[in-house]
C-alpha positions as CSV (number, residue, x, y, z in Angstrom):
1,M,-11.2,6.5,-18.2
2,S,-11.0,5.5,-21.8
3,K,-10.3,2.0,-23.2
4,S,-10.7,3.5,-26.8
5,G,-7.6,2.8,-29.2
6,T,-6.4,-0.1,-27.0
7,P,-4.6,-2.3,-29.3
8,E,-5.1,-5.9,-29.6
9,L,-1.8,-7.4,-28.8
10,T,-1.2,-11.2,-29.1
11,V,2.3,-12.2,-28.4
12,D,4.5,-15.4,-28.4
13,G,7.0,-14.9,-25.7
14,R,8.5,-18.6,-25.5
15,G,12.0,-18.3,-24.8
16,L,12.0,-14.8,-23.2
17,R,13.2,-13.9,-20.0
18,V,11.1,-11.6,-17.8
19,A,11.4,-9.8,-14.5
20,V,8.4,-8.4,-12.8
21,V,9.1,-5.8,-10.1
22,A,6.0,-4.8,-7.9
23,A,5.4,-2.4,-5.2
24,S,4.2,-3.4,-1.9
25,W,1.8,-0.6,-1.0
26,H,-2.2,-1.2,-1.6
27,Q,-1.8,-4.9,-1.3
28,E,-5.4,-5.5,-2.8
29,V,-4.4,-3.5,-6.0
30,M,-1.1,-5.1,-6.2
31,D,-2.4,-8.5,-5.9
32,G,-4.7,-7.7,-8.9
33,L,-1.8,-6.0,-10.9
34,L,0.5,-9.1,-10.2
35,D,-2.3,-11.6,-11.2
36,G,-2.4,-9.7,-14.4
37,A,0.9,-9.8,-15.3
38,R,1.2,-13.4,-14.3
39,R,-1.7,-14.4,-16.7
40,A,0.0,-12.3,-19.6
41,L,3.3,-14.2,-19.4
42,A,1.6,-17.6,-19.1
43,E,-0.8,-16.6,-22.1
44,A,2.8,-15.6,-24.0
45,G,4.6,-18.9,-22.9
46,V,7.0,-17.0,-20.9
47,E,8.6,-19.6,-18.5
48,D,11.6,-17.6,-17.1
49,V,10.0,-15.4,-14.8
50,R,11.6,-13.7,-11.8
51,E,9.4,-11.5,-9.4
52,V,11.1,-9.0,-7.2
53,R,9.0,-6.8,-4.5
54,V,10.0,-3.6,-3.6
55,P,8.5,-1.2,-0.9
56,G,6.8,1.5,-3.3
57,S,6.6,2.8,-6.7
58,F,9.7,5.3,-5.7
59,E,11.8,2.4,-5.5
60,L,10.9,0.7,-9.0
61,P,13.4,2.3,-11.1
62,V,16.4,1.4,-9.1
63,A,15.4,-2.3,-9.1
64,C,14.6,-2.4,-12.6
65,A,17.9,-0.5,-13.6
66,R,19.8,-3.3,-11.8
67,L,17.9,-6.1,-13.3
68,A,18.4,-4.4,-16.6
69,R,22.0,-4.0,-16.2
70,E,22.7,-7.7,-15.1
71,G,21.8,-8.6,-18.8
72,R,19.6,-11.5,-17.6
73,V,16.4,-10.2,-18.8
74,D,14.6,-9.4,-22.3
75,A,12.0,-7.3,-20.6
76,L,10.9,-5.8,-17.4
77,V,7.6,-5.0,-16.1
78,A,7.4,-2.4,-13.3
79,L,3.9,-2.5,-11.1
80,G,2.8,0.1,-8.7
81,V,0.1,2.3,-7.5
82,V,0.1,6.0,-6.3
83,V,-3.1,7.4,-4.9
84,R,-3.3,11.2,-4.3
85,G,-3.4,12.5,-1.1
86,G,-3.3,16.0,0.3
87,T,0.0,16.7,0.1
88,P,2.4,17.2,-3.1
89,H,4.1,13.7,-2.4
90,F,1.7,12.1,-5.2
91,E,3.3,14.3,-8.0
92,Y,7.2,13.5,-6.7
93,V,6.3,9.9,-6.5
94,C,4.6,9.5,-10.0
95,Q,7.3,11.7,-11.6
96,A,10.3,10.0,-10.1
97,A,8.8,6.6,-11.0
98,T,7.8,7.8,-14.5
99,S,10.8,9.4,-15.5
100,G,13.1,6.7,-13.7
101,L,11.5,3.8,-15.5
102,T,11.6,5.9,-18.9
103,Q,15.6,6.4,-18.2
104,V,16.1,2.7,-17.6
105,S,14.4,1.6,-20.8
106,V,16.1,4.1,-23.0
107,E,19.7,4.0,-21.2
108,T,19.7,0.0,-21.4
109,G,17.7,-1.0,-24.2
110,V,15.5,-3.2,-22.1
111,P,11.7,-2.6,-22.6
112,V,9.7,-1.7,-19.5
113,G,6.1,-2.4,-19.4
114,F,4.6,0.7,-17.4
115,G,2.1,-0.8,-14.8
116,V,2.2,2.1,-12.3
117,L,-1.1,3.5,-11.6
118,T,-1.4,7.0,-10.9
119,C,-5.1,7.4,-9.3
120,D,-7.0,10.0,-7.6
121,D,-8.6,7.6,-5.2
122,D,-8.6,3.9,-4.3
123,Q,-11.5,3.0,-6.4
124,Q,-9.8,4.3,-9.5
125,A,-7.0,2.0,-8.6
126,R,-9.3,-0.8,-8.1
127,D,-10.9,-0.3,-11.2
128,R,-7.7,-0.5,-13.2
129,A,-6.1,-3.7,-11.3
130,G,-7.8,-6.6,-13.1
131,L,-9.8,-7.2,-9.7
132,P,-13.2,-8.8,-10.1
133,G,-15.4,-5.9,-11.1
134,S,-12.5,-4.2,-12.6
135,T,-13.0,-2.2,-15.9
136,E,-9.4,-2.6,-17.0
137,D,-6.3,-4.8,-16.1
138,K,-3.2,-2.8,-16.3
139,G,-1.0,-5.5,-14.9
140,H,-1.7,-7.6,-18.1
141,E,-1.5,-4.8,-20.4
142,A,1.8,-3.5,-19.2
143,T,3.3,-6.8,-19.4
144,T,1.8,-7.7,-23.1
145,A,3.1,-4.2,-24.2
146,A,6.7,-5.2,-22.8
147,L,6.5,-8.5,-24.5
148,A,5.4,-7.2,-27.7
149,T,8.1,-4.3,-27.7
150,V,10.9,-7.1,-27.3
151,L,9.7,-8.8,-30.2
152,A,9.4,-5.4,-32.1
153,L,12.9,-4.7,-31.6
154,R,14.0,-8.0,-32.7
């Protein structure tokens, strides 16, 4: 994993409306991702936050699409984790989540922070989840990126 080139983003999100859509699989990792997202929102001064839980990463695009089309959010944050197993399931879910979330953002104009971890094993997921001992905090990063994109587009 590489953190080189990571931008230092500071955003003022006061007045923004944000929905965080989080998968339910891998509870420990998801708890870390959600904590990171919540911390980023608080640091940015975002008070209008809606959290939505879906079963897994495959369901993230449809939930984000619905929320974006309702017109009541300035940004979305999609959080999930997919861990490689012994079948092609990993590739299908990762591709569906990635292309689906990209499509939501491009078609609706609502920035989507991409916080879906695609990992080879559970340890890689924990290392990126913002947990104690983690080397990265992808929930925080995805949230900050979504907020920064809203502000850049304004």
